[in-house]
C-alpha positions as CSV (number, residue, x, y, z in Angstrom):
1,M,-19.5,6.7,-12.1
2,Q,-20.8,7.5,-8.6
3,P,-18.1,7.6,-5.9
4,H,-19.3,4.4,-4.3
5,D,-19.1,2.5,-7.6
6,F,-15.3,2.5,-7.7
7,W,-13.2,-0.4,-6.5
8,Q,-16.2,-2.8,-6.6
9,E,-15.3,-5.1,-9.5
10,I,-12.3,-6.7,-11.2
11,H,-12.9,-6.7,-15.0
12,P,-11.6,-9.1,-17.6
13,P,-8.5,-8.2,-19.6
14,Q,-9.0,-5.5,-22.3
15,S,-12.3,-4.4,-20.9
16,F,-11.1,-0.8,-21.1
17,D,-8.5,1.0,-23.1
18,A,-5.5,1.3,-20.7
19,S,-3.1,3.0,-23.2
20,G,-4.6,6.3,-24.1
21,E,-6.3,9.2,-22.5
22,F,-8.3,8.8,-19.3
23,R,-11.4,10.9,-18.3
24,D,-13.8,9.4,-15.8
25,F,-11.4,6.9,-14.3
26,Y,-7.9,5.4,-14.6
27,V,-7.5,1.9,-15.7
28,A,-5.1,-0.2,-13.6
29,E,-4.0,-3.7,-14.7
30,L,-3.3,-6.6,-12.3
31,P,-0.4,-9.0,-13.1
32,D,-2.9,-11.3,-14.9
33,R,-4.1,-8.4,-17.1
34,R,-7.5,-8.1,-15.4
35,Q,-8.5,-4.5,-14.8
36,M,-9.7,-2.1,-12.2
37,R,-11.2,1.3,-12.5
38,L,-9.7,3.9,-10.1
39,P,-11.0,7.5,-9.5
40,I,-8.7,10.3,-10.6
41,R,-7.7,12.8,-7.9
42,V,-6.6,16.2,-9.1
43,L,-3.5,17.6,-7.4
44,A,-3.3,21.2,-6.0
45,D,-1.6,22.6,-9.2
46,G,-4.6,21.6,-11.3
47,D,-2.5,20.2,-14.0
48,H,-1.5,16.8,-12.5
49,A,-3.5,14.0,-10.9
50,L,-3.2,10.6,-9.2
51,A,-5.2,7.5,-9.4
52,S,-6.7,6.6,-6.0
53,L,-7.3,3.3,-4.2
54,I,-9.2,3.1,-0.8
55,I,-9.1,-0.6,-0.2
56,N,-11.5,-0.8,2.8
57,Q,-14.2,0.7,0.5
58,A,-13.6,-2.0,-2.1
59,S,-15.8,-5.0,-2.5
60,F,-14.7,-8.2,-0.8
61,S,-14.0,-9.8,-4.2
62,V,-11.6,-6.9,-5.1
63,Q,-9.9,-7.1,-1.7
64,E,-9.4,-10.8,-2.1
65,A,-8.1,-10.4,-5.7
66,L,-5.5,-7.8,-4.6
67,A,-4.5,-9.9,-1.6
68,E,-4.1,-13.0,-3.6
69,A,-2.0,-11.2,-6.2
70,L,0.2,-9.7,-3.6
71,A,0.6,-12.9,-1.7
72,A,1.7,-14.6,-4.9
73,R,4.3,-11.8,-5.4
74,I,5.8,-12.1,-1.8
75,A,5.5,-15.9,-1.5
76,I,9.0,-16.4,-3.0
77,H,10.4,-14.6,0.1
78,D,9.2,-17.4,2.4
79,V,7.5,-15.0,4.7
80,D,6.8,-16.5,8.2
81,V,4.6,-13.6,9.5
82,V,2.9,-10.6,8.0
83,A,2.9,-7.2,9.8
84,G,0.3,-4.6,8.7
85,L,0.5,-0.8,8.7
86,P,-2.6,1.2,9.8
87,T,-5.0,2.1,8.8
88,L,-5.9,0.8,5.4
89,G,-2.9,-1.5,5.3
90,L,-4.5,-3.6,8.0
91,T,-7.3,-4.7,5.7
92,L,-4.9,-5.9,3.1
93,A,-2.4,-7.4,5.5
94,S,-5.0,-9.6,7.1
95,A,-6.2,-10.9,3.7
96,V,-2.6,-11.4,2.5
97,A,-1.8,-13.5,5.6
98,R,-4.8,-15.6,5.0
99,A,-3.9,-16.1,1.3
100,L,-0.4,-17.2,2.4
101,G,-2.1,-19.8,4.7
102,H,-1.1,-18.1,7.9
103,Q,-3.3,-18.3,11.0
104,R,-2.7,-14.7,12.2
105,Y,-0.9,-11.5,11.4
106,V,0.6,-8.7,13.5
107,P,-1.1,-5.3,13.2
108,L,0.8,-2.1,14.0
109,G,-1.4,0.7,15.3
110,T,-1.9,4.3,16.2
111,S,-3.9,3.8,19.4
112,R,-1.6,3.7,22.4
113,K,-2.8,1.1,25.0
114,F,-1.6,1.6,28.5
115,W,0.9,-1.3,28.4
116,Y,2.6,0.0,25.3
117,R,6.1,1.3,25.5
118,E,7.0,4.8,24.2
119,D,10.4,3.6,23.0
120,L,8.6,1.2,20.7
121,S,6.9,3.9,18.8
122,V,7.7,6.4,16.0
123,S,6.2,9.5,14.5
124,L,3.7,8.7,11.7
125,S,2.5,10.9,8.8
126,S,0.4,10.1,5.8
127,I,-0.1,11.9,2.5
128,T,-3.9,11.5,2.9
129,T,-3.9,12.9,6.5
130,P,-1.1,15.5,6.4
131,N,-2.3,17.6,9.3
132,Q,-2.8,14.8,11.8
133,E,0.0,14.1,14.3
134,K,0.2,10.5,15.1
135,R,2.5,7.9,16.5
136,L,2.9,4.3,15.3
137,Y,3.0,1.6,17.9
138,I,3.6,-2.1,18.2
139,D,2.1,-4.1,21.0
140,P,5.2,-5.4,23.0
141,R,3.4,-8.7,23.5
142,M,3.5,-9.3,19.7
143,L,7.3,-9.0,19.5
144,P,7.9,-12.8,19.9
145,L,5.8,-13.4,16.8
146,L,8.2,-11.2,14.7
147,Q,11.7,-11.6,16.3
148,G,13.9,-14.0,14.4
149,K,11.2,-14.5,11.7
150,R,11.0,-13.6,8.0
151,V,8.6,-10.7,8.2
152,G,6.6,-9.2,5.3
153,L,5.5,-5.6,6.0
154,I,2.2,-4.7,4.2
155,D,0.5,-1.5,3.4
156,D,-2.3,-0.7,0.9
157,V,-0.5,2.0,-1.1
158,I,2.9,3.6,-1.1
159,S,2.8,7.2,-2.3
160,S,5.1,9.6,-0.5
161,G,6.9,6.8,1.3
162,A,6.2,8.4,4.7
163,S,4.1,5.6,6.2
164,I,6.4,2.8,4.9
165,V,9.5,4.5,6.3
166,S,7.8,4.9,9.7
167,G,6.9,1.2,9.7
168,L,10.5,0.3,8.8
169,E,11.9,2.6,11.6
170,L,9.6,1.0,14.2
171,L,10.5,-2.5,13.2
172,A,14.2,-1.5,13.2
173,A,13.7,-0.3,16.8
174,C,12.5,-3.8,17.6
175,G,15.5,-5.4,15.9
176,I,13.4,-6.6,13.0
177,E,14.4,-6.3,9.3
178,P,11.6,-7.2,6.9
179,V,12.5,-9.5,4.0
180,V,9.9,-7.9,1.8
181,I,7.6,-4.9,1.7
182,G,4.3,-5.4,-0.2
183,V,1.6,-3.0,-1.3
184,A,-1.4,-3.2,-3.6
185,M,-0.6,0.0,-5.5
186,L,2.8,1.8,-6.1
187,Q,1.5,5.3,-6.6
188,S,4.0,7.2,-8.9
189,E,7.8,7.1,-8.1
190,R,7.8,9.9,-5.5
191,W,8.4,7.5,-2.6
192,R,11.7,6.2,-3.9
193,E,13.7,9.3,-2.7
194,R,12.3,9.1,0.8
195,V,13.0,5.3,1.0
196,D,16.5,5.8,-0.3
197,A,17.2,8.4,2.3
198,T,17.0,5.8,5.0
199,G,20.3,4.4,3.8
200,M,18.9,0.9,3.7
201,P,18.4,-1.2,0.6
202,W,14.6,-1.1,0.9
203,N,13.8,-0.1,-2.7
204,G,14.9,-3.6,-3.8
205,R,12.5,-5.2,-1.4
206,I,9.3,-3.3,-2.3
207,V,6.8,-5.0,-4.5
208,G,3.3,-4.0,-5.6
209,V,0.4,-5.6,-7.4
210,F,0.2,-2.7,-9.9
211,S,1.8,0.8,-10.4
212,T,0.1,4.1,-11.3
213,P,1.9,7.3,-12.6
214,I,1.4,11.0,-11.9
215,L,-1.0,12.0,-14.7
216,E,-0.8,15.1,-16.8
217,R,-3.8,17.1,-18.0
218,S,-4.2,16.7,-21.8
219,G,-5.4,19.3,-24.3
220,N,-8.8,17.5,-24.5
221,G,-9.7,17.9,-20.9
222,G,-8.7,14.4,-20.0
223,W,-5.6,12.9,-18.3
224,R,-2.6,11.0,-19.8
225,R,0.5,9.3,-18.6
226,P,3.6,11.5,-18.9
227,A,5.5,11.2,-22.2
């Protein structure tokens, strides 16, 4: 597959073998058993890899399918308003809000406008941009939309947990405690330790459309789930 071919289609159930060895792509299954093909990214040690999702490069139909699936999973929490994490989480958050029937959502951002407050910001890091120093901000004018409401915090992927924890710290600084944290992909289990280190019960509030493991290199040159 060419790089631009990934994330462009949701396939019917059982279109691909999702149980064995993976070579050109990883097969992810949505809750309704439909499938997506994800590229495999080799980690630095050469013996392990991760499945990747870049949602703003996906077709609109894939974005909508993921948003609808995530909206269905968080709807039981009676979310009043959706807050989205930059950068890629904003694409999903907007679509989830629409799928829930909301008229708007609240985007968090990394661009500091002159009227923003430094005390309403936190340091932000990401596994995909590890050498970029950023801060995460909230527009003070958006606070009335969140305060006293049942907030759902949305990101595209949770991997190391760094971005989600930053978002939770920022909302906590605003006196806001999300009732649910939703993502399209739960990438391995590495994020749990960082989330647990906050001392808050966030792990029980995190939901995803699908999960992907850290893959191990097989003897046949492909990739497999850990035993």
